[in-house]
N, C-alpha and C positions, 0 to 999 in steps of 0.2 A: 267122550268129551274130555279135553285136557283141563285139569283143575288149576293149572297155572295160568295166570292172566297175561295176555300179550299187551304190553303197555306202549306200543308204538304210538307216537304222537304226543305222549305225555312227558312231563319233566321227571328227572330222576329224584329219588327221595333226598330230602335235605337232612343230612346227618353229619356228625363229626367223628372221624376215625382217630383212634389213639395209636400212633405209630412210633417207631423208634428210629432215630437218625443219629449216627455216630455215638451211640450209647446213651442218648438223652431222649426223653419223651417229646414228641411233637404232634400237636393236633393238626389234622388235615380235614378241611371241610369239603362238602360236595361241590361248592362253588369253586374252590381252588382246583379241584380235579377236572371239572367239566365246563365251567363258564368260559365262553369265548374260544373254545377248543374243540377239536374233533378227536374223540377218544373211542377206542375199542376196549370194551370190558368183557372179560369172560370170568364166570364164577364156577366154582367147583366144590365138591363135598369136603375135601380136606387136604392139607399139606401132607406130603410124604406117602399118600395113598397111591396104589399101583398105576391106575390109568392117568391120574393127574401128573405123576412124576415121569412116566415113561413116554407119554404122548402129548397130553393137552398143553402143559406149560412148555415143554421143549420145542414143539412145533411153532407156537406163537413167538417164542424167543428167536427161533431160526428165521422166521419170515418177517420179523420186525422191520428190518431195513426196507423190505418191499412195501410193507404197509406205509412207511413214512414217505417213500417215493410216490405213493398214491394218496397223499393228503392227510394221513393220520398222524396227529401230534404225539400221541402216547398210547401204549397198550397197558392195560391195568388187569391184573389177576386178583380176584377177590375170593376170600374164603372165611368162613366163621371159625377162625383160629385167632389166638392172641398174637401180639406183635413179635414176641420172642420166637415163636414157632415159625411164623412166616419169614422172619429174617434168616433163621437157620436153614430153612428149606431153600430159600433163594440162593444162599451161599453154596449149599450142597449142589444145587442144580446149575450153578454158574449162569443164572438167568439175568444177565446184566442189561438185556434189552427190554425187560418187562418190569413194570412197577408192581410190587406185591403189596396189597392193602389188606390189613386185618380187619374184618368185620366182627370184632371180638364178642360183642353183645348181640349180634344178629339183627341190628336195627335196620341196616340198609336192605338186607335180604328180606326181612319182614315187610318193609315198605314196598319192595318189589313184588310181594306175594309169593316169594320163592323159598321161604323158610319151611323146612320139612323135619319131621321127627325121625331120627336115626338111632333111637334108644335101643333098638334090637341089636345094634352093632356096638353099643356102648359109646356112641358118638354124641348123644343128646341132640340138640337142635343144630341143623346144618343147612347150607344152601343147596337147592336143586341146581343141576348143571345147566348153564345157558350161556349165551354170548349176546352182546348187543353193540350197535353202533350209535354213539351219542354225539350230537352236534349242538354245541352251545347249551348243554344241559337238557336237550330234548332228544328223546329216543327215536331214532329214525327206523331202525330195524332190529328185530330180536330173533334169535334162533334158540328155541326152547326144546330141550330133550323130551322125547315122548313120555307120557305118564304111564310107565310100565314098571313092574317090580325090578329091583336091583339098581344098577347105576348105568343107564344107557348112555352111550357116547356115539351119536350118529350125526348131529347137525351143528354142534357148538364148536367144532374144530376150526383151526386157523384157515385151512384151505377153503372151507365153505364161506367163511366171512370174507376172505380176500376175493373169491369169485363173485360175491355180491358187489363189492366195491369196484372191482375192475376185472372182468372175466378174461381180459387179455394180458393181465399182469405177468411179467416174466419172473418165474421163481428160480431161486438158486438150485443148482444141481447138487445132489449128495455125492461128495468126492472123498475117497479114502486113499491114503498113500502109505505103503510100507517103506520105512526108512531105517537107517542106522546112523549113529553119531559119527561125524567126521567124513561122511560120504559127499564128495563134491557134486556128483550127479543128482543126489537127493536135494542138495542145496539149490541146484539149478532148477529142478522141477518145482520146488516150493516157491522160488522166486517168480517163476512164470505164472503161477496161480495168483500170487499176491499182487503182482503188477496189474492183473485183470480184476482185482477185488473179489476173487473167488475163494470162499471159505473151504477148508478141507479138514478132515480128521487124520491125524498122524498116528500110525501104528509103528512103534519103535522096536526093532529087533533087540532082544536081550531083556526088554522090559515088558512088552505087550505080546510078543510072539517070538518064535524060533525060526531058524532057517528051514526046519522041517515043515513048518506051517506054510512058508513061502513056496516051497517045492510042491506041497500038496495042492495049493490053490492055483499056482501059475505054471508049474513044471519048470520053473527057473530057480536059480540060486543066487541071483543078483538083485540089488535094489538100486533105485526105487522101483516099486511096482504099484501101479495106479489103477483104481477102480472108480467108475462113474455110474451111478444109478444101477448098480448091480452088474454092470458090463466091465469086463476086463480090458483095460487100455494097453498096459505094458510099461516100458521103461520111460526115461526122460525124453528120448527121441520120439517114441510113440505118443507121448503126451503132447509134445510140441506139434506133431502132425494133427492130432485130434483137435487141439485148440484152434489151429488155423482153419480146419474144416468147420468147426463149430461157429467161428466168427464169420466165415463166408456164408454159412447158412442163415445167420441172423441178419446179415447186411441187406 
């Protein structure tokens, strides 16, 4: 039996969060976050910790535009950390699409029945990992990680929540492009993606990779070289052909 309560159908705890905005303290109430709004909140054990930094927060940040297309007003990340730590973590993660809220005293987590003792790790009291969909302050759906030792991460992820909200939601594809400064073909490839609102990660020759890396991955010595969801696409002309094919398939 899971010791963590499922609070679906109940209102969120009424607390005041101590946050920092532009270098000043600003109190944020539960009502301000949730009243009259549709909010996805995910809670995690701590800022800067491995799973939280590598997967949990980044994926919610990546899928934030899709959540908004499907009726979510805001995505909130909550952790029992102070405001300074949460601000620093958000800046490091470049998580501009997610609002990071510090539950510094653990009041919200305790009210949710999700406060756990992590003293064995030197963490003190922290939040158990979970996610929830909140509409006008009422919890519609919760995904609570299983009550097993360690830090399970199986159901509170962004993809699971999005699948609950809309199983047919179209997710952005993971795109990486190897480029070099001053390359007109690279500029053309980037513009094609931007015109379609498609995000991509840029790997710059001389900074992030060498021509040897390009040759090892593609067998080519020219740029750009584009990859989508682990699939090698090719240069700018190959990208254009792939985009046309992708758009035709989606029509």
